[in-house]
C-alpha positions, 0 to 999 in steps of 0.5 A: 485473524489476529494481528500476529497473522498479518504480514506488514509492508512498511512504506518508505518516507517518499513515494513520488515520480522520482522514486516510483520505479524503485518503489514498484520494484520493492513492492513486486519483490514483496509480493513475489516473496509472499508464500502461497499460504499467505493468500487470504491473509491480512496484509498490513500497509504501514504508511505512518512514516510516509512524508511525501507522496504525489499523484504517481505515488497514489496511483502506484499504491492503487496498483498495489492495493488492487494486486493484493485484493486480486490475489485474495489478500486483505490489505489494511492500513496501520497508519496513514499520514495527512500527506497520503490522505490529502494526495488521495483525496485531491485526485479522488483515489481514497477508495482505490487505496482503502482509505474510505469504507 
């Protein structure tokens, strides 16, 4: 499957306790807008612009990742910042958000 077949979700620059509710709402709308034909499709999560993320943000990402996998999608990272990798590593969540094989 080529990258042209993938749908991209671009993360905002900040996902933390203060933005978690609005980010969750955006992601629910993203999932709801995916057509049924997109099941089994690749979903590219672009985290290249993410500057700040805390524990709540990593937990929210883990929920998104699980939702994508549960619906049969194949999520993959396009970019992950050191901020994201560090926050996920600190709380032991790398594998829950696809940052380790």
